C-alpha positions as CSV (number, residue, x, y, z in Angstrom):
1,M,-0.4,-0.3,0.2
2,R,3.1,2.2,1.1
3,T,4.8,2.0,-2.3
4,I,1.9,2.3,-4.0
5,L,0.4,5.4,-2.7
6,I,4.0,7.1,-2.7
7,A,4.5,6.1,-6.7
8,A,1.1,7.3,-7.3
9,A,1.9,10.7,-5.6
10,L,5.0,11.4,-7.0
11,L,4.1,10.3,-10.5
12,I,0.9,12.7,-10.2
13,A,2.8,15.4,-8.6
14,A,5.5,15.4,-12.0
15,C,2.9,15.3,-14.6
16,F,1.1,18.4,-12.9
17,A,4.7,20.2,-12.2
18,Y,5.7,19.1,-15.8
19,M,2.8,20.8,-17.6
20,K,2.7,23.9,-16.0
21,L,3.2,27.5,-18.0
22,T,2.9,30.9,-16.2
23,A,2.2,33.5,-18.4
24,N,-0.1,36.4,-18.9
25,G,-2.5,35.5,-21.7
26,V,-2.3,33.5,-24.8
27,E,-0.3,36.2,-26.2
28,R,2.4,36.5,-24.2
29,A,3.2,32.7,-25.0
30,A,2.2,33.3,-29.0
31,G,6.3,32.7,-29.7
32,Q,6.5,30.0,-28.2
33,L,3.5,28.5,-29.3
34,S,4.3,28.4,-33.1
35,Y,6.5,25.4,-32.6
36,I,3.8,23.1,-32.1
37,P,2.9,21.4,-35.2
38,A,-1.2,21.4,-36.0
39,D,-1.1,17.8,-35.9
40,T,0.4,17.3,-32.9
41,A,-1.4,13.9,-31.0
42,M,-1.5,15.5,-27.4
43,L,-0.6,19.0,-26.0
44,A,-0.4,20.2,-22.9
45,V,-0.4,24.2,-22.2
46,Q,-1.0,26.2,-18.8
47,L,-0.6,29.7,-19.1
48,E,-1.7,30.9,-15.9
49,P,1.1,31.6,-13.4
50,L,2.5,29.1,-10.8
51,E,4.7,29.9,-8.1
52,L,6.4,26.6,-8.6
53,A,8.3,26.9,-4.7
54,H,4.9,27.2,-3.1
55,Y,3.5,24.0,-5.5
56,L,6.4,22.1,-4.4
57,Q,6.0,22.9,-0.5
58,Q,2.4,21.7,-0.2
59,L,3.3,18.6,-2.3
60,Q,6.1,18.4,0.2
61,G,3.6,18.5,2.6
62,Q,1.7,15.4,1.1
63,L,4.7,13.0,1.4
64,S,7.0,12.4,4.1
65,P,10.7,12.7,3.8
66,Q,11.7,8.8,4.5
67,D,8.0,7.6,2.3
68,A,10.0,9.5,-0.1
69,Q,13.5,8.3,0.0
70,H,11.8,4.6,0.2
71,T,10.5,5.1,-2.8
72,V,13.0,6.7,-4.8
73,A,15.8,3.9,-3.4
74,M,13.0,1.6,-4.7
75,L,13.0,3.0,-8.3
76,T,16.6,3.6,-8.0
77,A,17.2,-0.1,-7.0
78,L,15.5,-1.3,-10.5
79,L,16.3,0.9,-12.4
80,S,19.8,0.4,-11.6
81,T,19.9,-3.2,-12.9
82,S,20.0,-2.3,-16.6
83,D,23.1,-3.1,-18.5
84,T,23.6,0.2,-19.8
85,N,24.3,3.9,-17.9
86,S,20.7,5.2,-19.0
87,G,19.1,3.5,-15.6
88,H,21.3,5.1,-13.6
89,F,20.5,8.4,-15.7
90,F,16.9,8.1,-14.8
91,A,17.6,7.3,-11.6
92,A,19.8,10.2,-11.0
93,L,17.1,12.4,-12.1
94,L,14.9,10.4,-9.5
95,E,16.9,11.6,-6.4
96,Q,17.2,14.9,-7.8
97,F,14.0,15.3,-8.1
98,Q,13.6,14.0,-4.4
99,H,16.1,16.5,-3.1
100,L,13.9,19.2,-5.0
101,L,10.7,18.1,-2.8
102,K,12.5,18.3,0.2
103,Q,13.9,21.9,-0.9
104,P,11.5,23.4,-3.3
105,E,13.1,26.8,-2.6
106,H,16.1,25.3,-3.9
107,M,14.8,25.2,-7.4
108,A,15.9,28.1,-9.9
109,E,19.4,27.5,-8.2
110,R,19.7,24.0,-8.8
111,T,18.4,23.5,-12.0
112,G,18.1,27.0,-13.3
113,I,14.4,26.9,-14.2
114,K,12.1,30.0,-13.4
115,Q,10.1,29.8,-9.9
116,E,7.6,31.7,-11.8
117,F,7.5,28.0,-14.2
118,R,6.6,28.8,-17.5
119,G,6.4,25.5,-20.0
120,L,4.7,23.3,-22.6
121,F,4.7,20.1,-23.2
122,Y,3.3,18.4,-26.6
123,L,3.9,15.5,-29.4
124,V,6.1,15.7,-32.5
125,G,4.7,13.3,-34.4
126,L,6.2,10.5,-32.2
127,S,8.6,12.2,-30.0
128,P,7.7,14.3,-27.0
129,V,8.5,17.2,-26.2
130,S,8.8,19.4,-23.0
131,R,10.0,23.4,-22.6
132,F,10.1,25.6,-20.0
133,E,11.7,29.1,-19.5
134,L,15.1,29.5,-17.8
135,A,16.2,31.8,-15.0
136,D,19.8,30.5,-15.3
137,E,21.1,28.5,-18.3
138,Q,24.3,27.8,-16.4
139,A,22.5,26.4,-14.0
140,F,20.8,24.1,-16.0
141,W,23.4,22.9,-17.5
142,R,25.1,22.1,-14.4
143,F,22.1,20.4,-13.2
144,F,22.9,17.6,-16.2
145,D,26.4,17.7,-15.2
146,R,25.7,16.1,-11.9
147,I,23.6,13.8,-13.3
148,E,26.2,13.0,-15.8
149,Q,28.7,12.1,-13.0
150,Q,26.4,10.3,-10.8
151,S,25.2,7.9,-14.3
152,Q,28.3,7.8,-16.2
153,L,26.3,8.2,-19.0
154,W,28.0,11.2,-21.0
155,H,26.5,13.6,-23.7
156,Q,27.4,13.8,-27.3
157,A,27.4,17.8,-27.7
158,E,26.0,18.7,-31.2
159,E,25.3,21.3,-33.3
160,L,21.8,21.7,-35.5
161,H,21.6,25.0,-37.7
162,G,24.2,26.5,-35.5
163,V,22.1,25.8,-32.0
164,A,24.2,23.7,-29.9
165,Y,22.9,20.5,-27.8
166,R,23.4,17.7,-26.0
167,R,22.6,13.8,-27.2
168,Y,22.2,11.0,-24.5
169,T,22.1,8.1,-25.7
170,L,20.1,5.6,-23.5
171,S,19.0,2.7,-25.8
172,S,18.2,0.5,-29.0
173,L,15.0,0.8,-30.5
174,N,14.5,-1.4,-33.5
175,G,17.8,-0.6,-35.1
176,H,17.8,3.3,-34.2
177,N,19.0,4.8,-31.1
178,L,16.3,6.5,-28.4
179,D,18.0,9.2,-27.7
180,L,17.3,12.7,-25.3
181,L,18.1,15.3,-26.6
182,V,18.6,18.5,-24.1
183,S,19.1,22.0,-25.5
184,S,19.2,25.5,-24.0
185,R,18.4,28.5,-26.4
186,D,16.9,32.5,-25.9
187,G,16.2,31.5,-22.1
188,W,14.0,28.3,-22.6
189,G,15.2,24.5,-21.8
190,T,14.2,22.0,-24.4
191,L,13.9,18.1,-23.5
192,V,13.1,16.2,-26.1
193,L,12.9,12.0,-26.5
194,T,13.4,10.9,-29.9
195,S,15.4,8.9,-32.3
196,S,18.0,8.4,-34.4
197,G,15.8,6.9,-37.2
198,F,14.2,10.5,-37.7
199,D,16.0,13.3,-39.7
200,S,17.5,16.8,-39.1
201,A,14.1,18.4,-39.9
202,H,12.3,16.3,-37.5
203,H,15.2,17.1,-35.1
204,A,15.2,20.9,-35.5
205,E,11.7,21.4,-34.8
206,A,11.4,19.2,-32.1
207,L,14.4,21.6,-30.4
208,A,12.6,24.6,-31.3
209,I,14.8,25.6,-33.8
210,H,12.7,25.8,-36.7
211,K,9.1,26.4,-36.5
212,P,6.6,24.0,-38.4
213,V,5.3,24.4,-41.8
214,D,1.4,23.9,-40.3
215,A,1.9,25.4,-37.1
216,L,-0.9,24.9,-34.7
217,S,-3.4,28.1,-34.9
218,W,-4.1,28.8,-31.1
219,K,-7.3,31.3,-32.3
220,K,-8.5,28.9,-34.8
221,S,-8.0,25.8,-33.2
222,I,-7.9,25.8,-29.2
223,T,-9.6,29.2,-28.2
224,P,-13.3,27.5,-30.4
225,L,-12.4,24.2,-28.4
226,T,-12.4,25.7,-24.9
227,K,-15.8,27.9,-25.5
228,R,-17.6,25.0,-26.9
229,Y,-16.3,22.6,-23.6
230,Q,-16.3,25.1,-21.2
231,L,-12.8,25.2,-20.1
232,D,-10.2,27.4,-19.3
233,E,-8.0,28.6,-22.3
234,A,-5.6,30.0,-20.1
235,S,-4.7,25.8,-18.7
236,F,-5.6,23.2,-21.8
237,G,-4.5,20.0,-22.6
238,M,-6.2,17.9,-25.4
239,L,-5.8,13.9,-26.6
240,S,-6.8,13.8,-30.3
241,S,-8.6,10.9,-31.5
242,A,-8.2,12.0,-35.0
243,E,-4.3,11.8,-35.0
244,L,-4.1,8.8,-33.0
245,F,-6.6,7.5,-35.9
246,K,-4.4,8.3,-39.0
247,A,-1.7,7.0,-37.3
248,I,-3.5,3.7,-37.2
249,T,-4.7,3.9,-40.7
250,S,-2.0,5.5,-42.6
251,N,1.8,5.5,-43.1
252,N,1.7,9.2,-43.8
253,Q,-1.3,11.4,-43.7
254,N,0.0,13.1,-40.1
255,R,4.0,13.2,-38.7
256,L,3.2,10.5,-36.2
257,A,2.1,7.8,-38.8
258,R,5.3,9.0,-40.5
259,D,7.3,8.8,-37.6
260,L,6.4,4.9,-36.8
261,H,7.1,3.9,-40.5
262,A,10.4,5.5,-39.9
263,L,11.1,3.3,-37.1
264,Y,9.0,-0.1,-38.1
265,G,8.8,0.4,-41.9
266,D,7.0,-2.6,-43.5
267,E,6.9,-4.9,-40.1
268,L,4.1,-2.2,-38.6
269,S,2.3,-1.9,-42.6
270,V,1.8,-5.7,-42.3
271,T,0.4,-6.2,-39.0
272,L,-2.1,-3.1,-39.8
273,A,-2.9,-3.7,-43.0
274,D,-6.3,-4.6,-42.5
275,W,-6.4,-1.2,-40.9
276,R,-4.8,0.5,-43.3
277,T,-7.5,1.1,-46.2
278,P,-9.2,3.7,-47.5
279,A,-12.6,1.9,-45.9
280,C,-10.9,2.0,-42.6
281,Q,-9.7,5.5,-43.2
282,A,-13.6,6.6,-43.7
283,D,-15.0,4.6,-40.5
284,T,-12.6,5.9,-38.0
285,A,-12.4,9.6,-39.4
286,A,-16.4,9.4,-38.8
287,I,-15.4,8.1,-35.3
288,A,-13.1,10.7,-34.5
289,A,-15.8,13.1,-35.7
290,N,-18.2,11.6,-33.4
291,W,-15.7,11.3,-30.4
292,P,-12.8,13.9,-31.1
293,G,-10.7,13.1,-27.9
294,I,-10.0,14.0,-24.6
295,Y,-9.7,17.6,-23.0
296,F,-8.7,19.3,-20.1
297,D,-7.7,22.1,-18.2
298,N,-6.7,22.5,-14.4
299,Q,-6.3,24.9,-11.4
300,L,-3.4,25.0,-9.5
301,N,-2.7,28.5,-7.8
302,K,-6.7,28.6,-6.4
303,Q,-8.0,26.3,-3.2
304,P,-9.0,24.4,-3.8
305,A,-6.8,23.5,-6.8
306,S,-9.0,21.9,-9.7
307,S,-9.2,19.8,-12.6
308,R,-11.8,19.2,-15.3
309,V,-11.3,16.4,-17.4
310,L,-14.1,15.7,-20.6
311,I,-14.4,12.5,-22.9
312,A,-15.8,14.8,-25.6
313,S,-18.5,13.2,-28.1
314,S,-20.9,14.8,-30.6
315,D,-23.2,11.7,-31.0
316,K,-25.8,13.2,-30.0
317,T,-28.0,10.1,-30.0
318,A,-25.1,7.9,-27.6
319,M,-25.2,10.8,-25.3
320,A,-29.0,11.1,-24.9
321,S,-29.2,7.8,-24.1
322,L,-26.3,7.8,-21.7
323,R,-27.7,10.8,-19.7
324,Q,-30.8,8.7,-19.4
325,L,-28.7,6.6,-16.8
326,R,-27.8,9.7,-14.5
327,G,-29.6,9.0,-11.3
328,F,-30.1,11.1,-7.7
329,I,-26.9,11.8,-4.8
330,A,-27.9,13.4,-1.7
331,P,-27.2,17.4,-2.0
332,H,-25.0,17.3,1.0
333,I,-22.8,14.4,-0.5
334,Q,-22.1,17.0,-3.1
335,Q,-20.7,19.7,-1.2
336,P,-17.3,20.0,-0.3
337,T,-15.8,17.2,2.0
338,G,-14.9,20.0,5.0
339,D,-13.8,18.0,8.3
340,N,-16.2,14.8,7.1
341,L,-14.4,11.7,6.8
342,L,-15.4,10.2,3.9
343,Q,-18.8,10.6,1.4
344,F,-19.8,8.6,-1.6
345,G,-22.6,9.0,-3.8
346,L,-23.8,7.2,-6.6
347,G,-26.4,8.1,-9.1
348,L,-27.8,5.9,-11.3
349,N,-31.7,5.2,-12.8
350,V,-31.5,1.5,-12.8
351,G,-34.7,1.6,-14.3
352,Q,-33.2,2.7,-17.5
353,L,-29.9,0.7,-17.1
354,L,-31.1,-2.2,-19.6
355,P,-32.7,0.2,-22.3
356,T,-29.7,2.0,-22.7
357,I,-27.4,-0.6,-22.4
358,G,-29.6,-2.1,-25.4
359,E,-29.7,0.6,-27.5
360,L,-26.4,1.1,-27.3
361,W,-25.4,-2.2,-28.2
362,S,-27.8,-2.0,-31.6
363,A,-26.2,1.2,-32.2
364,T,-23.1,-0.4,-32.5
365,V,-23.8,-3.0,-33.6
366,H,-25.5,-2.1,-36.2
367,A,-23.4,1.0,-37.0
368,S,-22.6,1.1,-40.8
369,F,-18.7,-0.2,-41.0
370,Q,-17.0,-0.9,-44.1
371,C,-13.6,-1.3,-42.3
372,K,-12.9,-5.7,-41.5
373,P,-11.5,-5.1,-37.9
374,L,-14.5,-2.9,-37.0
375,T,-16.9,-5.4,-38.8
376,E,-15.3,-8.4,-36.9
377,V,-15.8,-6.5,-33.6
378,Q,-19.3,-5.6,-34.4
379,M,-19.8,-9.2,-35.5
380,A,-18.3,-10.2,-31.7
381,L,-20.4,-8.5,-30.4
382,E,-24.0,-9.8,-32.0
383,T,-23.1,-13.6,-30.8
384,S,-22.7,-11.6,-27.0
385,N,-26.1,-10.1,-26.4
386,P,-25.2,-8.6,-22.7
387,L,-29.3,-8.1,-21.6
388,A,-30.1,-11.6,-20.9
389,A,-27.2,-11.8,-18.8
390,M,-28.4,-7.9,-16.6
391,A,-32.4,-9.5,-16.6
392,M,-32.1,-9.3,-12.3
393,V,-31.3,-5.0,-12.7
394,A,-34.9,-5.0,-13.5
395,M,-36.2,-6.0,-9.9
396,G,-34.2,-3.0,-8.5
397,G,-35.9,-0.9,-11.7
398,S,-37.2,2.0,-8.7
399,I,-33.6,2.7,-8.0
400,K,-32.1,6.2,-8.1
401,G,-29.3,6.4,-6.0
402,L,-27.5,5.5,-2.6
403,S,-24.6,8.0,-0.6
404,L,-22.5,7.0,2.3
405,S,-21.1,10.0,4.8
406,I,-19.4,9.4,7.8
407,H,-18.7,12.3,9.8
408,D,-16.8,10.8,13.1
409,V,-16.0,7.8,14.4
410,Q,-14.6,7.1,18.1
411,I,-12.9,3.8,18.7
412,D,-12.8,2.8,22.2
413,P,-9.2,1.6,23.5
414,A,-10.3,-1.5,25.7
415,T,-12.6,-2.9,23.2
416,H,-11.0,-2.0,19.8
417,M,-15.3,-1.4,18.8
418,P,-16.7,2.3,18.2
419,T,-18.1,3.9,21.0
420,A,-19.5,6.9,18.9
421,V,-20.4,7.0,15.3
422,D,-21.9,9.7,13.2
423,A,-23.0,8.8,9.8
424,L,-26.2,8.3,7.1
425,V,-26.6,5.5,4.7
426,S,-29.7,6.5,2.4
427,L,-31.0,4.4,-0.4
428,S,-33.0,6.2,-2.9
429,A,-35.7,4.9,-4.9
430,D,-39.6,5.3,-6.4
431,N,-41.2,4.5,-2.9
432,A,-38.6,3.7,-1.1
433,H,-40.7,1.0,1.2
434,S,-42.1,-1.0,-1.5
435,L,-39.0,-1.5,-3.0
436,L,-37.3,-2.6,1.3
437,H,-40.2,-5.2,1.0
438,S,-39.5,-6.3,-2.6
439,L,-35.6,-6.8,-1.2
440,M,-36.8,-8.8,1.7
441,M,-39.0,-10.9,0.3
442,L,-35.6,-12.6,-1.2
443,A,-34.7,-13.3,2.6
444,P,-37.3,-15.6,3.7
445,N,-36.1,-15.9,7.2
446,Q,-36.8,-11.6,7.3
447,L,-40.2,-11.9,6.3
448,D,-41.7,-11.4,9.8
449,I,-40.3,-8.3,10.3
450,E,-42.4,-5.4,9.8
451,L,-41.3,-1.9,8.8
452,P,-41.7,1.4,10.2
453,E,-44.6,4.0,8.5
454,Q,-43.1,6.2,6.2
455,G,-41.9,9.2,8.2
456,V,-41.6,7.3,11.7
457,A,-37.8,6.6,12.7
458,V,-37.5,4.1,14.8
459,E,-34.2,2.2,16.3
460,L,-32.7,0.0,13.3
461,N,-31.8,-2.8,16.2
462,E,-35.3,-3.1,17.6
463,L,-35.7,-4.8,14.0
464,F,-31.9,-6.5,13.4
465,P,-30.8,-6.8,16.2
466,M,-27.5,-8.2,15.2
467,A,-26.5,-4.3,14.6
468,A,-26.2,-3.9,18.2
469,A,-23.1,-6.4,18.4
470,Y,-21.1,-3.8,16.7
471,G,-21.4,-1.1,19.4
472,L,-23.9,0.8,18.1
473,A,-27.5,2.0,17.6
474,P,-28.8,3.6,14.2
475,K,-31.9,4.4,13.4
476,L,-34.4,3.7,10.1
477,L,-36.2,6.1,8.8
478,L,-38.4,5.8,5.5
479,A,-39.7,8.6,3.6
480,R,-41.6,8.5,0.7
481,D,-37.9,8.5,-2.4
482,H,-35.7,7.5,0.9
483,A,-34.5,4.4,2.9
484,L,-32.4,6.4,5.6
485,I,-30.0,4.3,8.2
486,Y,-28.3,6.9,10.3
487,Q,-26.7,7.5,13.7
488,G,-25.1,11.0,15.1
489,E,-26.0,14.2,15.4
490,Q,-24.8,15.7,12.2
491,A,-26.7,12.6,10.1
492,T,-29.5,13.1,12.1
493,Q,-29.6,16.8,10.5
494,Q,-29.2,15.7,7.2
495,A,-31.3,12.3,7.1
496,K,-33.8,14.8,8.2
497,V,-33.4,17.4,5.2
498,L,-32.7,14.4,3.0
499,A,-36.4,12.6,3.5
500,G,-38.5,15.6,2.3
501,T,-36.1,16.2,-0.7
502,A,-37.5,15.1,-4.0
503,L,-35.7,13.0,-6.4
504,S,-33.8,14.6,-9.1
505,Q,-31.7,13.5,-12.0
506,N,-28.7,15.4,-10.4
507,G,-25.6,13.5,-11.0
508,M,-23.9,9.8,-11.2
509,L,-20.7,9.9,-9.0
510,H,-19.5,12.0,-6.3
511,F,-16.3,11.2,-3.8
512,G,-14.7,12.5,-0.9
513,L,-11.9,11.8,1.1
514,N,-10.4,13.6,4.0
515,Y,-6.7,11.8,4.2
516,A,-6.1,13.2,7.8
517,R,-9.2,12.6,9.8
518,L,-9.9,9.2,7.8
519,F,-6.5,8.0,8.2
520,G,-6.1,9.0,11.9
521,V,-9.5,7.0,12.5
522,L,-7.5,3.9,11.2
523,A,-4.4,4.8,13.2
524,D,-6.0,5.3,16.4
525,S,-7.7,2.0,15.8
526,M,-4.7,0.1,15.3
527,A,-2.9,1.5,18.2
528,A,-5.9,0.7,20.1
529,A,-5.4,-3.0,19.3
530,G,-1.5,-2.9,19.7
531,M,-0.7,-2.6,16.3
532,D,2.4,-1.0,15.0
533,L,1.3,1.8,12.9
534,P,2.8,1.6,9.2
535,D,4.8,4.3,8.0
536,D,2.6,5.2,5.5
537,L,-0.3,5.4,7.7
538,A,1.9,7.3,10.5
539,S,2.3,9.8,7.4
540,I,-1.0,10.3,5.8
541,Q,-2.8,10.9,9.0
542,D,-1.0,14.2,9.2
543,N,-1.6,15.4,5.8
544,P,-4.0,18.5,5.5
545,Y,-5.2,17.5,2.0
546,Q,-8.5,16.9,0.8
547,L,-10.0,15.3,-2.3
548,D,-13.6,15.8,-3.9
549,L,-13.8,13.8,-6.9
550,S,-17.4,13.9,-9.2
551,L,-17.8,12.2,-12.9
552,D,-21.1,13.0,-15.0
553,I,-22.8,12.9,-18.3
554,E,-23.1,16.0,-20.0
555,A,-24.5,16.7,-23.1
556,Q,-21.2,17.0,-25.0
557,G,-19.2,14.1,-23.4
558,I,-18.3,12.3,-20.0
559,A,-16.8,15.0,-17.3
560,I,-14.6,14.0,-14.7
561,E,-14.0,17.1,-12.1
562,S,-11.4,16.6,-9.2
563,R,-11.1,19.3,-6.2
564,M,-7.8,19.3,-4.2
565,Y,-7.7,21.3,-1.0
566,L,-4.2,21.3,0.1
567,D,-4.8,23.2,2.7
568,A,-7.4,21.9,4.6
569,K,-6.9,21.1,8.3
570,A,-7.9,17.8,9.8
571,D,-9.7,19.2,12.5
């Protein structure tokens, strides 16, 4: 658990920091944006100012030094097993990242990167390109000098069109070298992961020495997207399905396709022969028109820090079908987590599950495809109709959603059992009383239990004495549209409000977590049981960190939004 948590946190942090760009607007960045090719398959830019040291200091609060050291040591040992020095090279980079996490205020002097971070990430064909503004170019080169000394992987000094750069050969790929190119020019540092199989024109474009002939037009291409999908133009990223499909169905329709052909040649053409037909090009172009890609933005300078990801779709029929699945999430679940330990809400219109899946399955099976691989998928789907396997779902057709909110839990150190619980569980459905009666019929030994009248709260232990064995004394309240089980002052107030709340289609998923409070309770429980506290729990319980995550079906796609409270308090 510890390794997974810390490794994931390091990866997320690196990705966020990797994509940050500071500027006062698109206009200020126009000179650098003009180096992005129009056919890039992936792009991430951020034009909103980011105080990098402050961000890393917040991040430092989420990762204890011993955890980071353990994870870096583990990854370093893994990379160091390489037969070449390239593994040591990446291990050295990880160690430097660890040092920067511990002392983010020394970022500029150790790496040369500006504290007011400014950078871009995009693909030039198959080559990932990362660019960022430098405060001190000499410090930037000293950083790589230290990496070389530590890893014993030495660079080759090269020059292209009068611009000097370093080439680090990392490994061999299909008869070509996999290289990392590093340059600094006009106050900008550039890192390019590329291949010796690409020509000098490709390298000149990736190193931002020459601008692409067909450069990305921000105002014509990106600005309309941000307006259409309600994304922040100053903080934008995308993954283009059209460009990815071109690389699969051709060897020359974009730079990505040409790069793949340069590396793999006829071998790849044979592998993808069924895809590389005019029929597949036409069919995948139609799919890309309906599902153009993934678009996202993020706001790291605000409290809470937030991000939005949209799997975009212009298929109105499919989105209308999916929106029928939206159910009811209790309004209090959709509020910020705050001091609550945990909250979870699932909105699902179960009564529409079968018809929606049927519509989508039928539309896929009967879509007019001529592309052989796609028609083979259709034939496989025809023989595996999912509707019969989901017949039991119809029994819960009136269900609209469920929720769980845990406000507080206190553990008795002597018995290791909860002495106080403040929590609410709700099941929302059309005529919840009748639904519970139907569900109880599935358990014959419970048929003699008489459920309370609508609006009357009763002790749950009177109906199900087994609950008392766990030190709990919850109440059961059946409202018109909700079955509520609750205990504690805050949960009682929420139950009263929810009991009078009408059902609506207001979402699909919401999840909230207060790291410090939840893991603090887990730590107290383990300590009460005489168990040693794992290092990962010891560090997490002190982290003032909260997360709220939601997923919903919108008219223009599937939206995932997250809010991160990096400075939240445990109490």
